Every structure is written in structure tokens, then in C-alpha cells.
N, C-alpha and C positions, 0 to 999 in steps of 0.2 A: 519302751523297754520296761519301765517301772510297772506299767499296767500289766504287761505280760507276766512278769515275775509274781505279782500279786495273784494273778489267775492260777499259775502253776503251784504256788504255795498252798492255795486253797484246795487244789485238786490232789496234790501229793501228800497232804497232811495224814492221809490214812495209809500211805504206802510204806511207812517205816515200821511195820509190825511183822511178826514172824509168819503168820498164816493168813493167806489172802485167797480170794475166789476168782478175781478177774485179772486179766493181763493189763499191765500198764500201757500197752499200745492203744488201748481205748482212749486214753487221754490225748495221745499224739494224734490219733485219727480224728478225734473231735476237734482238736485245735486246727487241723488242716481243713476241716469243713468250714470253720469260721474264717480262716485265712482266705479261702478261695471264694466264699460266697457272701460274707457279711457286707451290707450295703454301704458302710462307711469305713473304707480301708485305712483312712487316716488314724483311726483308733487302734490299728493293729501294728503300729510301728514297733519294731524290736521283737515281734512274736517269733520270727524264725530262729533267733538265737535261743529263745526260751524253749522252743520245741526240741531243738538239738540237745539241750541239757536234759530235758525230760526223757528223751528216748534212751539215755544211758542208764536209767533207773530200772533195775530188774525186780524190784520189790513187787509183791502181789497185793492189790488193794484188798483191804480187810473186810469191807462191807459185803455181806453175803446176800442181802436183799437187793435185787437190781432196781426195784422201784425207789427204794430209799437212796441208792447210789445216784439214780437219775435226779432226784430232788436235790441232793448235795451238789452235784455238778451244775444244776440249774442255778442254784444260789450263787455259786462261785462265778459263773459267767455273767449273771445279771449285775453282780457287784462290780466286777471288773469293767464292764462296758457302760454301766449306768443306763442299761437298756432293759426294760421289763418285758420286751417282746421275745427275747431269746429264751428258748426252753429246750431242755434235754428230757427225753421220755424213753421209757422202755416199753416196746410194743411188738411182742412176738406175733407173727402172722399178719402184720400190717401190709396192706396192698394199696399202693398209691392210686387215687381215683383217676379215671380217665376223663378227659374233657367230654361233657355230655353233648351228644349230637341232637340237633333239632328234630324231634320226632315228626313223622308225617301223620298228623292228626287233623280231624275235621275242624273247620273254623270255629264252630260253636264251642268245642272243647278248649281251643286256644283262648277264646273270649272268656270262658269260665276261669281259666288259669290266670288271665290278666286281672280279672275282678278279684280273685282271691289274694293276689300279691300286691295290689294297689287299691287304695280306697279314695274315692273322689266324692266331694260334696260341694254344694254352693250354700254358704252360710248366710245369715242375715247381713244385710248391707251389701249384698252382691260380692261377698268375699269367697274366693275359691280356697278349697282345702284339699291337698293331695298327700296321702300317706303312702310312702314307699318302703318296702322291706328289703328289696334287692334292686340294685341298679344294673340293668341289662347293658350289654355291649352294643356297639354299632351294628354288628352283623345281625344279631337277634332283632334289634329294633327295625332294621330294614325289612326283615321277613314278616314281622307282625305289625309293621307300621300302620297299615290302614285300620287295623283293629284298635291300635293305640289311639289313633286320631278319633275314631268313632266313639269309643267307650270312655275315653279319658280327656283328650285334649280339647275336643269341641265343646265340652262342658266347662273347661277351665278358661278358654280363650276370651270369652266375653266378660269375665269378672273384672271388678275394679281393683282388686288386689289379690295376692296369692300367698298362701301359707304352705310351705313344703315341710312335711313332718318327717324328719330323719331320726327321731328319738330311738327308733328300734331298727334302724338300717345298719346291718352288720356285714353285708357282703355286696359285691359288685364287680364289674368288669372295667379294666383300665380304659378300654376304648369308649366306654360310656361317659367318661368325663367331658371331653369336648362336645359330645352329642347333646348332653343335657344342659351344659353351660351355654351353648350357642343359642338356645331358645330364649335366653334372657339378655342377648346382646344384639347389636345391629349387624347386618350382613357386611357392611363396609364401614371402616376398614377392618380387616381381619385382626384379631387380637391374640397375642401370645399368652395363652392361658396358664401353662405349666411346663416344667421341664422334669423329665423322669430319667434318673441315672440307673442303668442296669449293670450290676456288678459282673455278671457272667460274661457279658460282651464288652464291658468297659466302654459303653456308649451312652450318650445322653440323647434322648428323643424329646423334641419340642412338641408340645400339644398346642394347636391353634384353633381358634373358633372356625366354624364351618361356613362356607359361603352360601351353601344351599341346604335346605332342610325339608323334610316331609311335613307339610302343613305350614301354618303361619307361626311367626315368632310372637312371643308374649310381649316383646319390646323392652325398652329401657326406662320407661317413665312410671309405670304402675308399680305400686309397692310390692316388695317381695320379702317375706320373712321365712327364715329356716329355723325349725325347732331342733334342738340337740339335747342329748343326755350323755351320761357317762358310758352308755352302751352304743353310742354312735361310733362306727368303726370303719376304717379303711377308705374305700372309694367315696363313701358319703362324706367323710371328713375332708377329702380333697376337693370335692365339689363345693362344700360349704366354705372352705378356705379361699378357693379361687373367686367365688362370687362375693365374698366379704371384701377381699382386697381389690377387686374391680369396683368396689363401692356400689355394687348392684344389689346386695342383700344385707339384711340385718340378722345377726344370729341371736336367738333368744333361747335361753335354757341353761344347760350345764356345760362345763368343759368336757370335750369329747375324750374318747379313750386313748388316743395317741397311738394308732395302729400303723399300718404301712400300706402302700399301694400294691405290694406283691410280697407274699410270704411263701416260703418253700419248706417242706419237711424232708430232710436229707439223711440217708442211712449212714451210720458211723461204722465204716469198715465192713466186716462180715458179721457184726453183732446185730442184736435186735434193738440196739439203742438208736434213737433218731434225734437230730438237732433241728428244731423249728427256728428258722432264721429269716429276717427280712433281707431279700436279695435285690431290692430296688428302693429308691427313695425319691420323693418329690422335692424339688427345689423351686419355689415360687419366683417367677421373674420380677415381680414387683417388690417383694420384701427381701429376696435373696436368701430366704430361710425356709425351713421345712416345718410342717405342723406335726411331723411324726415324733413319737415318744412323748412330747409335752401335750399334744392334742390341740384342738382349736378352741380358743377362748371365746366365750359368748360376749356379744356387745351388751346385752342385757342379761345379767346373771340372776337367774331365778331357778327354783326347783323345777324339775322336768314336768311334774304334774301341773304346775301353774303356768307353764310356758304358753299354752294355747290361749288362755284368757288374756295374758299380757300381749300376745301377738295381735289379737283382735283389737285391743285398745290402741295399739300403735297404728294399725292400718286405718282405723276410724279417724285418728288424728291426722294422718297423712292425706287422706282424701279431703279433709277440710282445709288444708294449707293453702291451695290456690285461691279459694274464696276469701280466706282470712287475709292473705297478702293483698288481694284486690281492695278489700275494705280498709286495710291499714294505709295503702297507697292513697286512697280517696281522702281519708282523714288528713293526711299530711298535705295533699294538694289543696284542700279547702281551708285549712286552718293554720298551717305553719307560718310563723311571723314573717319570714322572708319569702315573699311570693316568687321572686326570680329564682329561688333555689327549690321551692316546694314542688313545682311541676317536674323538674328534672329528677329530683329524688324519687318521686312517685313512679315515674316511668322506668327508672333504672332498677328500682326495687322489683317491679313486676318482671323485668328481664332476668334478674338474678334467680327468681323463683322458676321461671320458664326454662332456664338453663340447667335446672336439676340440682342446684346447690342446697335445696331443702329436702331432697329425696330420702335422706337417711335420718331425718329428725325422728326421734322415738318417744320423746316426752314433751309435755308442755313446757317444762323448765328449759329444755334444749331449744325449743322453738322461740321462747321469749329471749333467751340469750343470743341466739342467732339473729333475730329480728333487731334487737338493740344494737348489736355489732354492725349490722349492715346500715341501719338508719344513721348511726353516728359516723360511719366511714363515708357514706355517700353525701351527707350534709356537712360534715366537719363540725357538727354541733353535738357536744356530749350531753346536752339536756334533752335531746330528741331520742326517746327510748321507750321500752315497755315499762310498766309499773304495776303496782297492786292498787286495788281500789279500797283504800283504807277507810272504813266508815268514820264519820265525824263522831267526836266524843260527845257524850250526853251533856246537856247544859248544866252548869254548876252555879250555885248561889253562895259564893264565899262571903264571909263576914268582912267588915272593914279591917279587922285585925289580920285576917288572912291575906288581904290585898297588900297590907303594909309589909308583911313578912315576904310575900312574893316579890314585891318591888326591891326590897333589900337584897334578896338573893339574886335577882336578875341584873341589877346594876352595881357597879363598883366605882366608888369615887374617892378622890384624894386631892389634897392641895400640896403641890411639890414646892421645892425651893424656888425662889424668885416669883412667888405667887402664880405658879402655873397650875392650872386645874387639870385633873386627870379623870376621864370618864370612860368606862368600859361596859359594853353590853354585847352579848353574843348572838342575839336574834332580834329581828324586826317584827314587831307585833302588828296585828290588824288594827286599822285606825279606830274602828268602833270600840274595840277592847281597850286600846290605849286612851282614847278620849274619856272613857268611863272612869279611869283612875288617874286622869291627868293631874288633878290637884294633889293626889298622894305622891305622884312622881315628882312634882315641883317641890313639895315640902321635904321629901326625904332624899331626893337626888339633886335636882337642878339647883336649888338654893345653896347647895354646898360649893358649887363651882361657878355660878353666874358672875360673881364679883372678882374673879381672877383676872390677871392681865393678859393671859394667853391660855389656850386650852389644848390638851392632847386628847384626842378621841381614839381609843384603842379598838380597832376592828379586826385584829389579827386572828381572832377565833370566831368571828361572826360569819355564820353559814348562810345568812340571808333571811328568808321569811317573806312576809307580805310587804308590798311596796306602797300600800295605801297610807302609811304613816310617814312616808319620806318627806312629803311637802311640808308637813307640820314641823318635823325636825329641822329641815333646812331653814325654815322661816325664822327660827331663833337666831340664826347667824347672819341675817340681813336686817336692815332697818325697816320700820313699818310704814314709812311715808309713801311708798309706792309698791305696787305689786310687780313681782319679777317672774318671768318665764323660766322655770328651772329646767324643764325638758319638754320635749314633744313626744308623746307615746303613740305609736301606731298600733291599732287593733286590727288584726288580719280578718277575723270572721266578719266584722262589720265594715271593713275597708275604710275606717275613719281614723283621724289623728286628733288627739286631745292634748291641750296644753296643760302641763303640770305647773301650777302657780303657787307662789308663796301665799300664806294665809294672812289676812288682815288682822284677825283677832287670835290671840294666843293666851293660854293659861300661864301666868307668871311673866317675868321680865325677859326681854330679848337680850341676847349676848351682843347683838349689833354687828355691823360690818367692818368696824375699825380694828378690833382686837384680833390678834393672830390665832389661827386655828391650825393644828397639825393633826393629820390622820395617819395612824399606823396600820399597815396592811401586811398580809402574808399570802402565800399560795392557797390558803384555805378561805380567804375572804371571798365571798361568793354572793350571787343573786342580788337581793335587795341592798345588801351592804355595798356591792359594786356600783349600783345605781346612785347611791348616796355619794360615794367617792367620785364617781364620774361627774356628777353635778357640781360638787364643791371644787373639783379640779378645773373643770371647763370654765366655770365662772370666776376662777382665780381667787376663790375664797379660802382655800386650804392648801397647805403644803403636805405632800404625801411622802411618807418615809417608810421604807420596808421593802417588801418583795412585790413583784407583779401579782395582781390578783388572779383568781382561778379562771376567769373567763366563762362565767356561768350564763344565766339568762334571767329574764323577768319570771316571776312565778308561773310555771306552766299549768295548763289545764289538763285534766284527765278525761280521756275519751274511751268509750267502750268500742271494741273492734267487732263490728257486726252484732250477732246475737251470742257471741262467745263469752267466756269468763276471762278474756284477756283484755288488757287496757294499755293505751298509749299515753305517755306524758309528752305533750306537745307545747312548746313555747308559742304563744299566740300574739305576744306584744314585743316590740323592740323600740329602743330609744332613737331619738332623732339622729339620723346619719346623713342629713342633707349637706353638712359641712365637713364630712369626713367619717371614717369608720367609727362605730360606737364600740362599746366594751364587750358586747355579747360574743362569746367564743374566743375573744382575743385577750381579755383581761385589761387591766389598767396599769401602766408603767408608773412607778413612783418617781418623784423628783429626785429623791436621794435613795438610790438602791443600796440597801444593806440587808443582812439576814434578819429574819423575823425576831430572832433572839436579841439582836443588837439594836433594834429599832427604837425601843423606849429610851435607852441611854443616849442614843444619837439625838433624839428629840429633846431630851433634857439639856443637852449641850447647845442647842440652837437658841441662843438668847442674845440680849443686847442689840447691836446694830442689825444682826441678821433677821430678827423677828419684830423688833419694836418700832421700826421706823414707819411713820404714817406715809411718808413719801413713797417708800418701797411698796406699800400696799397698793397705792394708786398705780404705780408702775406695773405691778403684777396684774392689775385689772385692765390695762390698756395696751400692753405690748402684744405683738402679733403672733399668729400661729407659726409662721414659717421662718426658718433660718436657712438662708441660701448661701452656699459658699461661693458667692460671686467674686470675681477678681477685682476687688475694689481697692486693694492695698498697694501702696508704692513698693517698689523693690527694696529689699533690705540687704544689708551686707551679710555674706555667708557666715553662719555660725552664731549669729546673735540670738535667734530662736529656732526651734525645730520646725520643719516643714509642716508637721501635723498641727502645731499650734497656729501657724499662719493660716492654714485652711480653716481651723475652727474659729479663728477670730476675724475672718473676712465676713463681717456681718452685713448682710443685706436685710435689714429689719424693716418690714413693711408695716406701717400703721394703716390698717384697712378701714375704709369708711364703713362704719357699721350701720347705723340707722339714724334717721330723723335729726333732731336738734344737736345730738352729740357731734355728729360729723359736719353738720352745718357750721357749728362753732369751730371745729378744726379747720374747715375750709376758709372761714372768715379770718381766723387767726393766722393761718400758715400760708395761705395762697400767695401773698406778696413775696414770699421768700423763694429765691431761685432754686432752692434745694428740693422743693416739693412739687408734686404733680397732682392734678385734680381731675377726676372724671365723674360721671354720674354714679358709677358703681363704687369707685374707690378713691380715697385720698391716700397717697403713699408718701413715705419719707424714708430716705436712705441715711442711715447714721453710720459713718465710717468710724469704727471704734479703735482703730489701730493707726497711730500717727507718729510723727517725728517726736523726738524727746523734747518736751517742753515743761510746763509748770508742774506736771504730775510725776516728774522723774523721781524714781526711788519709791513711789508708793505702791502698795499692793493692789493688784487688779480688782479684787472685790470692792474696794472703796471707789474705784473709778466706775464700776458698773452701778454702784449705788447712786452715784452722782447722775448718771444717765437716767436712772429711774426717777430721780427727783425732778429732773427737767421734764420728763414725760408727764408726770402727774400734775405738774404746775400748769400745763397747757389746758387741762380739762378738769380742774378740780371741782368746779361748781356743778356741772351738768353731767354727771357720770351715770350712764345706764349700766349698772353692774351686770344685769342679765346678759348684756351683749359683749362682755369682756371675753378675752381669748385665752384658751387653755395653754397656749404656747408661752405665756408670760413666765410661769415658773420654770418651764423647760429652758428658756433662754437664760434666766438669771442663774440657774444652777449649773448650766454649761460654763458660764463665765466664772461663777463663784467656786466651783469644785473641780471641774474637769481640767481646766487649764491654768488655774492660779499658781500651781507649783512651778510652772515654766517661768513665772515672772518674779520669783523670790530670789533668783540668782543675783549676784552682785552687779552684773552688767545688764540686767533686765531694763529695757527702755521704758521711759515714761510715756504717757499718752494724754492726749486731750481729744475733745470731740467736736463734731460739727456744731452741736448746739451752742457752744461758746461763741462761735462766729455768728449764729443767729441772734 
């Protein structure tokens, strides 16, 4: 109703004057034309009441020039409906055109007519080009079909890709929509292409793809580009919109005019005024919307005059995609670190491309993004992706003073309360570069923290880098009397495994294996930093505080995809996973999970008995990987402790026979005891840590766990192979020390003693 009143106000503004030239019935008659024919009746709500009000006005419109009056009326209607297609015109002597009949002309003249309205070429690269000025209907197409096939379609069909030029297509027949669209779809199943609502009949007609066509279909796999401009109008817009939303074509050029599938010019009463009004509208079954009024938006928005060149570059790229995908798949299959995943990813990638998911790629950037997304999704590895081939920086010859300043900026050190050292660096450097300035690093960094009683290494902002310097860094935290296997690194291209060993000679003094080390981590800790954390945790040499790490990878290698300018970043190494999952892709869980911001303060608070006990260090070196909730506990009275705590404290702690003399000693020392079992592969021990109330009654559980650790270390203090220690040590200790200790601080918490006392 409000819209209708706005319309009438704009139309009657000239009616309140003394002398007029036209009857006000022209306004009522024009409104009735719109009411009966406009394609969107929902916009006409309340118009009947407004017409009745207008019909009672006997004033004569004051504008004497009918052309000017038509312009004023046009502006009023367009403003009211927000529809630029509606127009009022003054056309005395206008005769509505009759539908043209197909003339009976010789075939050679029909051929000439076809050639004049459609331009066909085969461009370089076997790319078809078809320019159409008018889209004929199905009836006309059937009559001239053989000539269309001969002079147009047979030239287009063998091409590798097609450009349909609609930049100057401003007319067409509604029945031509399914006819032309069907050539770019499959015969089965039939596809609901469009729905057209006709206002006069109040019916909606569905347009479907056609099961049979004259000649062969172009198919669904070859590239199809449609060029558009602001002059693309009507039926051509519908064809473009249908093929775009079927994901069969890419639109390149400008936003189209926003016309209609059917426009009528209707006489206003007995006057020479006419209303041009859209009497039907398209409703796309995929989007549920219409392209009318707003037009069809281009996928690649460029000036109309540049559209053809852009289209050619797109088709050229698309014709290369299958070969590029094959090359990328081969690189992954041959080089990706995890061979059991690589072949599957390669085959699935080729299937994705064959299924048409790359058919609408238009730019190299889109291709790289899509390829990265698929590789990461198929592999579960965020490090497997496309990349740029950044050239190496030119060699530099810095002065010693420049090296010193660089080291000072790269490393941050401090000595905290209780003589705890603090060391932060945010990138791992290449071994050759680090070795060249090792003495500078020792003098200006390492010597400031080497004499501390414990050390905090802050890797919360360390994004990785090269892993070649890790063995050197790790070596500082182990003793030099024997070489330790830090990790085993598998290299996929060579199918070899190399031991990562501690170094026998170092610049500067070692920190040694006895003093406590804490490593701070966050979700940003990645790559080489994770490898360092992994080693130090697995060997029981450091306590990890903070957030789970990112789950990155060893430094990947860059591979060129075929002869293109596209590159893949492929991880080709992975850490030893013979004894369980490694850190790649999964990250490393901290012993004490806290937010990255709280990690440093948490580490500062870890002092005294928690960090300084030599016995605990050995305990952490020799406890086993697995905690099993075996039912080893005697039944307890209801209510003494929670069921969750009972489950957590049913400790089936296995001391695994690791290797050589260490476990020979364990077997010799422990075999006589009835509590232990011995095989060639494993020497086990079950420690039941939850017992009846005895000598530990009233003590806090962390102290009891510390005593268990002291016993464990005493059994093997002399011949410890630190490199064979188990990463579960810290996990066990902190389960006991943090996860459940609050359960045992209650007044009635039971005391405990352990099997070791009986031993």
C-alpha cells in the first residue's frame, strides 16, 4: 500500500492545477496495465485501493507535452517498483509487430543469414569462438538445423574449449534456452534448467534439458567461457545464468543489463501512451532467485573489451590442469615422507580432478589454493601444499660485530630467581651457519645460563627452521661420555633411515644430564622446534609446559610441478615412529597443559622437590610408556575416593626391557623377586600404588610418587642408557602429581605404601 501511494503521489503531483490537457483516467488505466501484467505481483499489494482513490480525482494533468508526461510517468513507476525495465512512452501510430514467419528461401540464402548473425572461429590452441547476436528458438533451430550443424557446430565440436560471446546479444527466443543449454549437459539425467512465471496465465513453466538433440553434444568436461557486457540482455542473460549455476560455464566480462525473458508493450486505454512492462520472470531452481533487474554478475569481472583475452588465458590454464594434477600426484607418490599415505593421496587426487572439481578454476591462484586444500584434506597433513619458489638470498659477508649484534637480537637470556636460567630463540638455524658463529653464541648467550641450577627454554614463538642444528643443541643437555641416539629420521626419496646422534665435541661447556630442563610450548611451536621438544620429551630430559604444539613437519622440500611455474612443498622426512606415533601432524602434548601466556609463570613455580631431585630425574628416565587402568586395586569402602580417581590410580606400570646391559642388569637384579616377569623381549614390573592405610597415612600423594621414583632410579643408577628412556615417564609423574593429588588432600584421604617396600 505504501508503494502504491508513493506512485500515485508522484503521478498526481501535476493534477492540482487549474488548466490541464489530459484526463486523469490515463493514470488509472496505466495502473491497471501494471496490475494485470507486471511480472512480480507481490510488489503491487495495496494498488487497488490507490487506484480507487485516484479515480475520484477530476483534475486535468497540466503537462501539455505528451512526451514529457511519458517521461514523468516513467520516472514515477521506476522509483516505485525499483525496476528500470518499466517504461511509459507516447507513440502515436504504433503498430505491434507480428511474429515473423519463416520465409521460404533457398538454402544458400539461409546459410548466408546464419553466417551474418553468428561468427565462428577456431583460435590458437584449438579453442573455439562463437559470437551470437540473436538466440533463435527451438522451432527455428529445427528448420535450419542441418545448416547450423554444417556451418557452425561441426567446426566447434572438435575444439578443446569454447568461448561463447554474448557481449552484444540483446535478443532471443524463450524456447532457445533449453535448446542451447542442453548442448553443454549430459543426455541423462535430465536437468531442471529454469522456471518461468507468466503473469498473464498465472502459470509457471519448467524448462528442462533435452534428451535428444540435432548433432552431438559438446559435453560437460571441456572448458566453456561466456563473455558478457552491460549490453548482454534478456535470453542471453538467462542462458548465462543457467550455465553458471549448473557450474558448467565461467562468466567473464561485465555485469549484464538485467533484462527479462519476456517484455510486452501494452496500450494505455484509448490513448497513444504505452507501458513497456516485463510480463514473465525467470526463477532459477538452483538459487531460487532471478537474474532480472540486477543482471548476471561475472565470475571474472573485467572490461568487456578485455574479456576475450582473459577467457583465452583461462582456457589455456584449464587445458593444462589434468597434466599438472598428474605431475603433482607423481611427486607426492615418490617423495612424501609417509609412503603408506602417499600412494593413496596421489590416486585420490587424480580422481578428484577426473570428477570435474577443477573444471571451473580460472586463475593460477585458484588452482594453487584448490590443490593445497585437496592435498591437505586427503593426507591430513597441513605441510603438504603448494608454495612459491623463493630464490635464495645472495651470500653475505658480515663483520664479527654484525654477527654479535645478530646473536644478541636472535637470543634472549636471563637468570631468574632460584638460579633458574631462561633462554628464548624463535628460529632454528642451519648447522653450517650456526657452527660458524658457535663461539660468539657461547660467549654472548650460553655462558650466561650454563651455570644455572635449572633452565627454561622458551619455544612458544619458535616457528621451526632447519633441523640440522638440533643434534648439536640437544648434545648440550646430555653428558659427553657416550653417544646417544636422539631420533631416527626416515628419508623417503632415498628410502633410508639415519640416526640423529649427539655430538662428541661441542663449543663451550655442556649443561649435562642431571640438571632440570623445562621447555615452554604453544600452538605456534612448529617444525624443527617440535623435533627438539619431541626428542627431549621422549628421552625424559625435559618437562614440557604450555600448549600442544602445532603438529608441523620436518623442513619440507620444494618441487617444481612439471614444466610449469607452480611448486609443491612436500615433507620428505619423518621422525622415528617404530614405537608409536611421532609428532608430525599431531603435535606434542605438554606434561603440564596451561595457556601459552601462563606457561612461564607456571615454570617459575616448579622448584624445590618437583625439579631438583636427582632421584626423580632417574625415575623420569626409566618409567614406562603405558599407563593401563588394570583392575589391580582392592575394593575400597564407598565414598572414600571417587571412582575416577580409583581408575586413574590403578597403575599397571610396566618397566620394559629396553636394550643390552641396562635390562640385563634389571633382570639380574629383579628376576628373583616374585613380582617380576622376564622374557627375551621385556622385563616387566607391576607396582600397585594404591594400598591400605599404612605408614604414609596423611601424606600428600606427590610425595608418595616421588618415593616410587626414588626406588626406580636406585635399581639402575649406574648403567643408564638415557637414549632408551621412555617418554611416558613425565606423563605418569604428572598424572600422579597434578591430575589426582587434589583427591587426596581431604581429611580422610587414605595413606599408601608400595610394593617396592616389600621388595
